[in-house]
C-alpha positions as CSV (number, residue, x, y, z in Angstrom):
1,M,81.3,88.4,81.3
2,M,84.2,90.1,83.1
3,G,86.7,91.9,80.9
4,R,83.9,93.3,78.8
5,L,81.4,94.7,80.9
6,L,81.4,98.2,79.7
7,A,82.0,97.4,76.1
8,D,81.5,100.2,73.7
9,K,80.6,102.4,76.4
10,V,81.8,106.2,77.2
11,A,82.3,106.9,80.8
12,L,82.8,110.6,82.2
13,I,84.7,110.3,85.8
14,T,85.1,113.3,87.8
15,G,88.1,113.2,90.2
16,A,90.0,110.9,88.2
17,A,93.5,112.1,89.0
18,S,93.7,110.0,92.0
19,G,91.9,107.8,94.6
20,I,88.6,106.3,93.8
21,G,88.3,108.2,90.4
22,R,91.4,107.0,89.3
23,A,91.0,103.3,90.3
24,T,87.5,103.6,88.6
25,A,88.8,104.8,85.4
26,Q,91.4,102.0,85.1
27,L,88.7,99.3,86.0
28,F,86.4,100.7,83.7
29,A,88.8,101.0,80.8
30,Q,89.8,97.4,81.7
31,E,86.1,96.4,80.9
32,G,86.0,98.0,77.7
33,A,85.0,101.5,78.2
34,R,86.5,104.8,76.8
35,I,87.1,107.1,79.3
36,V,86.6,111.0,79.9
37,A,88.7,111.6,82.9
38,V,88.2,114.9,84.6
39,D,90.2,116.5,87.4
40,I,91.1,120.1,88.4
41,N,94.6,118.6,88.9
42,E,95.9,118.4,85.2
43,T,99.1,116.9,85.9
44,A,97.8,113.9,87.8
45,G,94.9,113.5,85.5
46,Q,97.0,113.2,82.5
47,E,99.0,110.5,84.4
48,T,95.7,108.6,84.8
49,V,94.9,108.8,81.2
50,N,98.6,107.7,80.6
51,A,98.2,104.6,82.3
52,I,95.2,103.7,80.7
53,R,96.8,104.2,77.2
54,E,99.7,101.9,78.1
55,T,97.6,99.0,79.1
56,S,95.9,99.3,75.4
57,G,92.9,101.5,76.8
58,E,91.1,104.6,75.3
59,A,91.1,107.5,77.2
60,I,91.3,111.4,77.3
61,F,92.0,113.8,79.7
62,I,89.8,117.3,80.3
63,G,90.7,119.8,82.8
64,G,88.1,121.4,84.6
65,D,86.6,122.6,88.1
66,V,83.0,120.7,88.9
67,G,82.2,123.5,91.0
68,R,81.5,125.8,88.5
69,L,78.7,125.3,86.0
70,E,80.2,126.8,82.6
71,E,83.3,124.5,83.4
72,V,80.9,121.6,83.6
73,E,79.1,122.6,80.6
74,A,82.5,122.8,78.8
75,L,83.6,119.3,79.8
76,V,80.8,117.4,79.2
77,Q,80.7,119.0,75.8
78,A,84.2,118.1,75.0
79,G,84.0,114.5,76.1
80,F,80.7,114.2,73.7
81,D,82.6,115.9,70.8
82,Q,85.4,113.2,71.3
83,Y,83.3,110.2,71.4
84,G,80.0,111.0,70.1
85,R,78.1,109.7,73.1
86,L,78.1,109.5,76.8
87,D,76.9,106.3,78.7
88,I,78.1,106.7,82.1
89,V,78.6,109.7,84.4
90,H,80.5,108.8,87.8
91,S,80.3,112.1,90.0
92,N,83.1,111.3,92.3
93,A,85.1,114.7,93.0
94,A,85.3,115.8,96.4
95,A,86.6,119.1,98.3
96,Y,85.9,120.1,101.7
97,V,86.9,122.0,104.6
98,M,86.3,120.5,108.2
99,G,84.7,122.6,110.9
100,Q,81.5,123.2,113.1
101,A,78.7,125.4,112.0
102,T,80.0,128.1,114.1
103,E,83.5,128.0,112.9
104,I,83.2,127.3,109.1
105,S,83.3,130.2,106.9
106,E,80.7,131.0,104.2
107,D,83.2,130.6,101.4
108,D,84.4,127.2,102.7
109,W,80.5,126.2,103.0
110,E,80.1,127.3,99.5
111,R,83.1,125.7,98.0
112,T,82.2,122.2,99.9
113,L,78.6,122.1,98.6
114,A,79.6,123.2,95.1
115,V,82.0,120.4,94.7
116,C,80.6,117.8,96.6
117,L,76.8,118.3,96.0
118,K,76.1,120.8,93.3
119,A,78.8,119.4,90.9
120,T,76.3,116.1,90.8
121,W,73.4,118.1,89.8
122,M,75.3,120.2,87.4
123,L,76.5,117.0,85.7
124,A,73.1,115.8,85.7
125,R,71.9,118.9,84.2
126,C,74.5,118.5,81.1
127,A,74.8,114.8,80.5
128,I,71.1,113.7,80.9
129,P,70.0,115.5,77.7
130,V,72.8,113.5,75.8
131,M,71.8,110.2,77.4
132,L,68.0,110.8,76.8
133,A,68.5,111.4,73.2
134,Q,70.6,108.0,73.0
135,G,67.7,106.2,74.9
136,A,69.9,105.1,78.0
137,G,72.3,106.3,80.5
138,V,73.8,105.3,84.1
139,I,74.6,108.0,86.7
140,V,76.9,106.6,89.5
141,I,77.4,109.1,92.5
142,T,80.4,109.0,95.1
143,G,78.4,109.7,98.5
144,S,79.8,108.7,102.0
145,V,78.6,107.0,105.0
146,H,78.5,110.7,106.4
147,A,75.1,110.6,104.7
148,L,73.9,107.9,107.6
149,Q,75.7,109.0,110.7
150,G,77.1,112.0,112.5
151,Y,80.8,112.8,112.6
152,A,82.0,115.6,114.6
153,N,83.4,118.7,112.7
154,Y,82.1,118.0,109.5
155,T,79.0,120.2,109.0
156,A,79.1,121.2,105.3
157,Y,80.9,117.9,104.2
158,Q,77.8,116.0,105.9
159,A,75.1,118.4,104.6
160,A,76.5,117.7,100.9
161,K,76.7,113.9,101.4
162,G,73.4,113.7,102.8
163,G,71.8,116.0,99.9
164,L,73.5,113.5,97.8
165,L,71.1,110.7,98.5
166,A,68.1,112.7,98.2
167,L,69.3,114.0,94.5
168,T,69.9,110.4,93.8
169,R,66.3,109.8,94.3
170,A,65.0,112.6,92.9
171,L,66.9,112.2,89.5
172,A,66.1,108.6,89.5
173,A,62.3,109.2,89.6
174,D,62.5,111.9,87.2
175,Y,64.2,110.1,84.5
176,A,63.5,106.4,84.7
177,P,63.2,104.1,83.2
178,N,65.9,105.3,80.6
179,I,68.4,106.6,83.0
180,R,69.5,104.9,86.1
181,V,70.9,106.8,89.2
182,N,72.6,105.2,92.1
183,T,75.1,106.2,95.0
184,I,77.9,104.5,96.6
185,L,78.5,105.2,100.3
186,P,82.2,104.5,101.2
187,G,83.7,104.5,104.4
188,A,87.2,105.0,105.3
189,V,89.0,104.8,102.3
190,V,92.7,105.7,101.9
191,T,92.8,108.4,99.3
192,G,94.9,111.7,98.5
193,L,92.6,113.3,101.2
194,W,94.2,111.4,103.8
195,D,97.6,112.7,103.2
196,T,97.5,114.8,106.4
197,I,96.5,111.8,108.3
198,S,99.5,110.0,110.1
199,E,99.9,106.2,110.3
200,A,99.0,106.0,113.9
201,D,95.7,107.7,113.1
202,R,95.1,105.5,110.3
203,A,95.5,102.5,112.4
204,K,93.0,104.0,114.9
205,I,90.3,104.6,112.2
206,A,90.9,100.9,111.0
207,Q,89.9,99.7,114.3
208,M,86.5,101.5,114.1
209,C,85.0,98.8,111.6
210,P,84.4,95.4,111.8
211,L,87.0,94.2,109.1
212,K,89.4,96.1,111.0
213,R,91.2,97.8,108.0
214,N,90.7,100.9,105.7
215,G,89.4,100.3,102.4
216,R,91.2,100.9,99.1
217,P,90.1,102.8,96.0
218,E,90.2,99.7,94.0
219,E,87.2,98.3,96.2
220,I,85.2,101.2,95.8
221,A,85.7,101.0,92.1
222,Q,84.3,97.4,91.9
223,A,81.1,98.9,93.5
224,A,81.1,101.5,90.9
225,L,81.5,99.0,88.1
226,F,78.3,97.1,89.6
227,L,76.1,100.2,89.3
228,A,77.4,101.1,85.9
229,S,76.8,97.9,84.4
230,D,74.1,95.6,83.5
231,M,74.9,93.6,86.7
232,S,72.8,96.3,88.6
233,S,69.9,96.7,85.6
234,Y,67.0,96.3,88.2
235,M,68.6,99.1,90.6
236,T,68.0,102.6,90.4
237,G,67.5,105.5,93.3
238,S,69.2,103.3,95.7
239,H,72.7,103.4,97.5
240,V,75.3,100.8,98.1
241,V,77.3,101.0,101.5
242,V,80.8,99.9,101.1
243,D,82.6,100.7,104.3
244,G,83.8,97.4,106.2
245,G,80.8,97.4,108.3
246,L,81.5,100.6,109.9
247,S,77.9,102.0,109.9
248,S,76.6,98.6,111.0
249,I,77.9,98.9,114.3
250,V,77.6,100.8,117.6
251,Q,81.4,101.3,119.3
252,L,81.3,101.2,123.0
253,P,84.1,102.4,125.0
254,E,86.4,99.4,126.0
255,E,85.5,99.8,129.8
256,I,81.9,99.1,129.2
257,S,80.6,95.7,128.9
258,L,76.9,94.9,128.2
């Protein structure tokens, strides 16, 4: 089956200019899907599309801000106009500002929630009618282990990622059996959001999980492929944790031995 798991499918992927989104777009194309790559970064987004086309895949790029409903409506329509169908939506884009509840501004809260949570609802709102008309569809959401555990200084981001799990269940309940909805919960994955993190700090983060390394975007893309394809045909309303074991353990200070 490998090589054509998504044959004849059309997949819309947000945040496709880099990281998990780019890796997923490339993998889905290898598996036979036609790709609608969406990102606010037009230059890097077009690079993703060019890379797919260079390997005989089929893809288009659509620039857009997934935090705004009118732009989500336009990008979903553009993808449908290009290919005449929409089988898979991978809601993957992220943008956030760190800070505690007493530090973060209202604008930063609103922007984080818009891109990390509201965008998935907007994509569903626009794409689900197309999927229902076709009789089938799959929505894959990039969440985070922040939905399972508390991390200091991530108030808005954690609220958004926690909300995605509830939204996953709600969408799955409302639109089954024709549409499946599942979420990936990545751990520490090295993407463009890590550009400001030093190599020393990256090494420290890697030591926090049992596998003693940080994840690669390609490893999250494999989970997305599983959820987008018939390999997960009996899954909906669920989540898959891909975090190197990070959320499975309790870290004790070195000086404590139980």
